[in-house]
N, C-alpha and C positions, 0 to 999 in steps of 0.2 A: 504494500500500500504506500503511495507517495506521501510526502509530507503534507500535512494539512487535510488529508482525506477524512471523510466522515467515518466514525467508528462503526464497526460491524455490530450486529445484534448481540453477538457474544460478549462484546465489551461495553454494552450500553450502560452497565452499572458503574463504569468508570468515566463517563462522559465529563463529569465535573473536574476531573483531574487534568492538569495542564499537559498539553502535548509539547514535544520538543519544538515543534514549529511555532509555538507561541513565543518562544524566546529567540529563535534564530531567524534572521531575515531570509527571504526567498532569494535564491541565486539565479538571476536571469541569464547568467552565462552558461548554466548547465543545460544540456540538451534534454529533450523530453524523455528520451530513453534512459538517461542517467538518473533523472528524477525518480523514475519508477523503480530503479534498481536500489534506491536508498531506503533502508528500513525506516519507517515513519511512525509506527505506533509506539513511540517512545515517550517517556515522561521523565521529568527531572526529579531526582530525589530531593526532597525538601524537609523542612522541620515538621511538616504536617503528616509525614508518612509514619504510621505507628508501628507496623509489624517489624520484628527483628529478624524474621526469616522471609525468604523470597519464594513465593509459590510459582513464579513465572518460568516458562520453559526457555531453552536456549533460543537465541534469535534465529529466525529463518530468513534466508536471503533468496532473492530471485535467482533462478538457475544460471542466468547469464551475468550475474553480478561479479565485478572484479574482486569483491570481498568474500565471495563464497569459497568454501574450502571443501576438503574431502570428508569432512565430518569428524576427523580425529582431533582437529584443533579449531575451536571457534575463532572467527576473525576478530582481531582487536578493533576496538572502537577508534583507537587513535590512527588507524589507517584510513579513516573516512574523512574527507575534507570538510572543514567546518565553515559555515557561512558567518563571516565576521560581522559584528555589529556595525563596523565601519563601511561595509559593503565591498563588492569586488569592483574596484576602480582602475585596476592596472591591466592594460591590454599587452599584446606581444611587444609593441614598440616601447611601451613604458618599462616593461621588464628588461628589455635589451639596454635601454638607456640607463636604467637603474644600476646595472652592472658597469657600463661604460663610465658613467659619472662617478661611481664609487671608486673604481680602480684607477682611472686616470685622474689623479688629483694633483698633489704637489710632488709626488715621488719622482716622476720622470723629468720634472722641471728643476728639481732641487738636488737629487741624490747622485746623478752621474759624476759630477765633479768630485764629490766626497769619496765616491767609490774608486775612481781613478787615482786619487791622492793616496788611498789606503793600499790598493793592490799594485800600483806602480806602473802598469802598462795598459794600453788600449786592448790588446788581445785578451788578456786575462779578464778585463772588465766585460767585454762582449761575451766571453765564455760564461761568466756568471749570469749575465742577463738571459742567455740561452738556456742555461740550467734552470733558472727561475721560471721560464716559460714551461719547461718540461714538468717541473714539480707542480706548477699551477694547474696544468692539464690533468695530472694524476689526482691532485686534490679535488678538482672539479668533478672527475669521474666518481670519486667517493661521495661527494655531496649530491650528485645526481642520483646515485642509487638510493641513498637515504631519503632524499627529498621526494623522489617519486614513490618510495615505499611508505613514507610518513608525510604526506602533503599537508603539513600544518605549520602555522607561523611559529617562529621561535628558533629555527635553525639548529645550531649545535646544542642548545638547551633541550630541545625536544629529543634529539638523538641520544644524548647522555642519560637523560632520565629514563628513556625507554629501555636502554641496554643495561644500565647500572641502577636497578631499583632496590638493590641491597648493597650496603647498609641503608636503611631507610632514611631518606632526605639528604644523604651525603652528597650525591651528584647535584641535587637541586641547590644545596647551600654553596657548593663550589662555584656553580654557574652564577649564582646571585652575587657572590663576593667579587668575582672577576668582572661581571657586568657593571657593578657600581664603582669599583676602584679603577678598573682598566678600560671601561667602556666610554672613555672620554674622546672628544674630537678636539684636539689642540693643535697638532702639527700643521694641518691644512689652514687653520685660522692664522697661525703665525706666518706661514708662507704668503697668505693673502695680504697681510699687513705689510710684509717686506716689499712685495712686488707693487702694491698700490703706492707706497711711499716712493719707491724707485721711479715709477712712471711719472709722478708729479714733481720729481726732483725735491722732495722734502727730506730733511735730515732724519735718517732712520733711528731715532732715539728709542730706548727701551719703552718709554711711556707711549710714544706714538705708535709703535708696533703693537703693543698690548691693547691700546685703545681701539685700533682698527680691528684686531682679532676679536675682542669682546663685543664690539659693535656688530660684527658679522654674526657671531654666535647668538646674540640677542634677537636680531632681525629674523634669522632662520627659525629660532624657537617660536617666535610669535607667528610667523607665516604658517608653520606646520601645526601649531596648536590652535589657531583661530580661523585659518583659511585653508582647509585641507586641499580642495581641488585647485585653488590658486597656487599653492605650494608645489603640487605635482606638476602643474603646467610650467611653472618657472624652472623647476629642476630639469624637466624635459628639454626646454629651450636651451638651458645652459649645457646640457649634454650634447646637443647638436652643434652648438658653438665650439665646444671642446673638440669634437671630431674635426671640424673645419680647421681650427687652429693647428692641431697636431699634424693633419694632412698637409697643410700649407708649409709648416716648418720642415717636414720630411722631404717634400718635393723640392723646396729651396736648397736644402743641403745636398741632395742627390744631384741636382742640376750643377752645383759647383763642382762635384766630383766628376761628372761626365764631361764638362766643358773645361776642366783644368788643363793648362798647358802641360806638355810632356816633361819639360824641364822644370825642376822645382827649386826655387831659391830658398835658402835657409835664413829667412829674415824673421825676426820675432817682432811683432807689432803689439804694442800695449793697447788695451781696449779704450784708453782715454784719448788716443790719437784719432784723427780723422782717417777712416779706412776707405781707400779708393777701390774701385773695381779691380784694378791691377794688383793691389795689395792682397785683396781677398783671394784672387786666383793663385797667387804665389805663396799662400800660407803653407808651411811645411806639412806634409801629410804623413800620418803613421802607416798608411797603406802602401807605401812605395816598395816595401820588401817584407818578407816574413820575419826577419830579425828585428826590424823596426817596430813591427806590430807587438812583439813580446819583450821589447827592451825595458829593463827595470822592473820585471815582474817580482812580486813578493808572494811566495808560496807558503807563508806561515799559516798553519791551520786555523789558529785563532783569528788572524786578520781576515782570512777568507770567510770564516763563519760569521764574523761581525758584519762584513760587507754583504753577505747573503741575507742576513736579517733585514737590511735596508731594501734589498731587491724584493724580498718576500713582502715587505710592506707596500712596495710599488705595485705588486700583483695582487695584494690582498683585496678582498671584496668580490671575487668571482662567484662566491656563494651568497651574494647579497639578496637575491630573490628568495632564497630559502627562508629568510627571516620574515617574509611578508606573504607567504603562499595563501593565507586565508583571504587576501585581498586581490589575488591574481585570478583573472578569468581563465578557465580551463587550465588549472595549475600544472598538472603533470605534463601535458603536451607542450605548454608554453615553456616550462623549465627545460625540457629535453632539447628544445631547439634554440631558444633565445640565449641560454647561457653559453653553449659552445660557440655560437656565432659571435657573441660579444668577446670571448676570450681570444678567438682567432684574430679578430679585428685589432684587439689591444696588442697582441704579440707583434703583428706586422708593423704597426705604428711605433712601438717601442724600439724595435730593432733599427728601423729606418731613422728614427730620431737620434739614436745613439751614434749611428754612422754620420749623420748630419753634423752633430756636435764636433766630432773628431775631425771632420773634413774642414769645417769653417774656422774653428777656434784652435790655436796652437795648444799642444798638449800641456806645456808648462803653464799657460794661462788657465787651462781647465783645472789643473791641480790647485791653483791659487784662488779659483772662483768661489769655492765653498758652495753655497746654495743658490748662487746667482748665475749659473752657467747659461741658462736660457736667456737671460738678459744680455749677456755678452754675445751670444749667438745673434740676437736681434740687431744689436748695434753694428756688428760686422757685416751683416747681410743687407740691412735696410737703412743704415746710417743712424745718427743720433736723433733724428726727428721721429720717424715712425718706429725705429728700433728701440728708442729710449722711452717712448711714451705709449703709443697705441697698443703694440703687441704685449708689453708687460701688463697692461690692463686686461687683456684677454686671458693671460695666464692667471691673474688674480681672480677673474671670473671663473676660470676652470677650477681653481682651488675652492671658490665659493660653491660651485656645483657639487664638488666632493663633500663639502661640509653639509650641504642640504640632504644628499642621499644617505650619508652615514647617520645623520641625525634622524632622518625619516625611519630608517630600519632599527636603529638602536632604541628609539622610543618604543617601538613595538615589542622588542625583547624585554625592555624594562617593564612594560605593561603586563606581559605574560608572567614575569617574576612576581609582580605585585598581585596578580590574580591568584597566584599560588600561595599567597600569604607569607612570603619571605621578606617583605618590606613593611615598615611601620606605615600607618595610615593607608592600608592596602585598599580600602573601599574607595577612597578618593583617587589614589593613584591608578586604580584599575578602570575607573569610569571613563567613558568617552564624552561625557557631558562637559560643558554646555554646547560645544561646537562640533560634536561628532568626530572628535580627534583625540588622540592619546596625550592630552595635555599633561597628565601626571607623569607619564613616562618621559616626556620631554623635559620636565623639571628635574627628574632624577638624572638625566643626561647633562643638563645645563650646569648643575652645581659642581661636579668634579671637573668638567671641562673648564669652567671659569677658574677654579683653583689652580689647575695645571698651567693655564695661561698667565695668571697673575703672580703666583708665588715663586716658582723656581727662577734662578738667575739666567740671563740670556747667554748665548755662546754655545757651550757644549750641550745645552738642555735639549736641543732638537734631536741629536743623535741618541742621547740617553733615553729620551721618551720613547723613540721608536724601538730601541732594543729592550727596554723594560717591559713595554707592552707586548713585544713579540715573543719573549722567552716563555711565559706561562702558556702561550698559545701552542707551544710544542708539546706540552703535557696533554692539552686538550686534543690535539691532532693524533697523538699516539693512542689515547684512550678511545677515540672514535674509530680509528682504523682497526685496532685490535678487536673492538666490540663488533665491528662489521663482519670480520672473519668468524667471530664466535656465533653471531646470528645466523650466518650461512650454514654453520654446522648444526646448531641447536634448533633453529626455526626455519627449515626449508619450505614450510607451508606458507610463509609470508609472500604476498604478491610483490614482485620486483619488476616493474615496467622497464627499468634500466639496470644493467649489471656491470659494475666496474671490472676491468681486467685485474686479476689477482696480483700480477706483477706490479701494477700501479699502486695497489694498496700496500704491498710490502716495501716499495720504494719510499713511500711516505713514512712508514714505520721506521725504517733504517735511518732516513734523513732526520727524523725527529730525535732519535736517540743520539745521533752524531751532533746535532745542534745543541742538545742539552748539555753535552760534555764539552763542546768547543770553547765556551767562554773561560774555562779554567786552564787553557793552554796559553802561556804568555806570548805576546807579540814580539817581533824582532825589536831590538834596541833602536830607538829613534822613530819607530812606527807607531808609538802609542797614540791612541785616539783621544784618551781622556787624561786629565791631569791627576786624577785619582786612580785607584786600583782598577785594572782592566776587567775584572770579573764582578764589579759592583752590581751591574744591572741584573746578572744572573742571581746573585744573592737576594736582591730585592724581589725578583720574580718568585723565587722559591719561598721567600718569607710570606708573600701574599698567599701562595698555595697552602702553606702550613697554617696561616691565620684562618683560612677557610675551614680546614679540618678541625682546628682547635675550637673555633666558634661553633661548629656543628656539634662537637662532642659535649661542650658545656651546655648548649641550648637544648639539644635533643636527647642526650644520654644522661649526663651527670646531674643536672638540676632536677629533671623529672624523677630520676632514681632516688635522689636524696629526699625529694618531697613526696614520693610514693604515688606518682601518677605517670601516665604515658600520653604523649602528645598525640592528639587525634585531629582529623580533618573535618571541618564543618562546612557544608555547602550552602551557597546562597546565590541569588540572582539579583543583579542591580536593576534599577528602573530602565536603563537603556538596553537591557537584554544580555549584559555581560555576566557570565557565570564566574564566581570567585570561590576561593577556599580560604577559610581562616584556620590557623593552627592553634588549637585550644586544648585545655584540659577536658577530658570526656564529660559530657553532660547528657543525661538521658531524659530529663523531664524539665519542662519550663512552662510558664503561664500560657504560651501560645501553642503548646502541644509537645508531643514527645520529640526529643532530639536523638538522632541516630548517628552513631559513629561509623565511619566507613569500614573500619576494621571488623566491626561486629557483623556487618553484612557479608564481608568477604569470608569470615569464618563459617557463617551459617549456610552460604550458598556458593558452591564452587562455580556454578553456571553464570554467576554475576560478572559482568564485564566492567572493568574500571579503567578509565583513561587517567593514569597517574600523572602524565605530563601536563595536561590541561585541567585535570581534576574536575571533570564534569561526570556526574554519576548518571548513567543512562540505563534504564531497565526496560527491556523489551517485553511487551505484553503478548 
């Protein structure tokens, strides 16, 4: 029976009880056939449900349902796409641009110079960028398999909770701590400020950079929190602008390489001087010989790992759509096509843009450029007029687009965490009122981002932020990939519309282990990136993970054990249709009716299906 269908005679006695369709919006993007395949005679467990045992049979699925099984294992409710209270507003093009805008942010405009300075040669730098693309493709394959199998908003949060449901609440707590402490958007805001000040020839003082960064963060938060559709339209427009800018830069650089004279003069031109067309064409090229390409290479394992962290950041976000699948039309089909198309586009532009940098700007100038390599490129190709003003503004807009999409998706992840009861004031933070947008999740994202922008000193902070944020992600990546292989062995009955190559999964596992160990290998003398100890960012990352475990143990295990109770989950539905969970001491009676703990239902009825990641209790009649 489809959602919203009238109850049969057999179920007339339960007409007064709410159907799931009363709480979930209809999904206009689903085809009629898909609607009939979805079990609809469902009701939400509420405080008014008195019995502690479930008389209901196992759910029955249409014989053509993608969630039907061979009868040995009932299909999990969390494999069924949920209709978000926000509605399904994202089409294929929006999903494609959501990845493009998230991935192409400040990384490709800011990090190539820093990476060449660290690894020493153009060839080694390009090799790392190529390796980054391969690893990103393997990571995308993993996220595609899990995203198509569990098409729910939340991304890594959903997958970790589904795989690691024991010890109870540990995975949820770890995800919540990382999302709050490391889910900030700061680096792209900082790059936005730097390039905006560079474009208008304003002295880039710390105060000016931070003011620009905070202003951008505040505007984006207001847009996504109060004007949902307008924010989506703006971030889509910025995504197209970003593609045009990157393509333009790549074509310009390749044109210089193609039309360069055969004879190469070894003149070094400083970026402050007026660069003529002849000067540009005579810029020394590292591509003149194989030896020149690899000259000065630094093969230190610690240095390579640190540089790869930055490149991983430049590719990060390929799984951005996984975080908002509840808002994507035809989520499985869209994810399987839009994500690979976006990653291929990104790799082509990244490689061409790196080549363009090395062709146009002398290598020694690149090493000294820091995070302004793209600005030097513009000046040398287009002169101080257009190069010094117009195009840096476009890069600032590109960084702003990345801030918009990362804020858009992180707010949804924060909202899911709040819905699960792992944040204070969870009812407020979970709600989509009053603008039908996750304003609470945006506030949770805004606070740590603001602190990261305003408190740390400038200079080394950019690299340190990237590496501190990236290190715990290796633990998450390892856990997800290992869990994926475990699921294939233990749960072959789960529907997998996409299946990643096993070698890709193992590559991510091995690389994650290597990157977790790499920070503790000392760099070569004179190649230190920070003035403090080289492994500080790894220690900070490990400290955050240990803090999550300690917090979980005290909150979920120690305090309840000493007080003689066990934390239970209490379900509720907000006025806007959002289902939430509160983690409370068990209560079975109240003035409004009996209260039912989830664990009691699970103990009494093995046929009951519980979606622990979203914590909606659905009982099929």
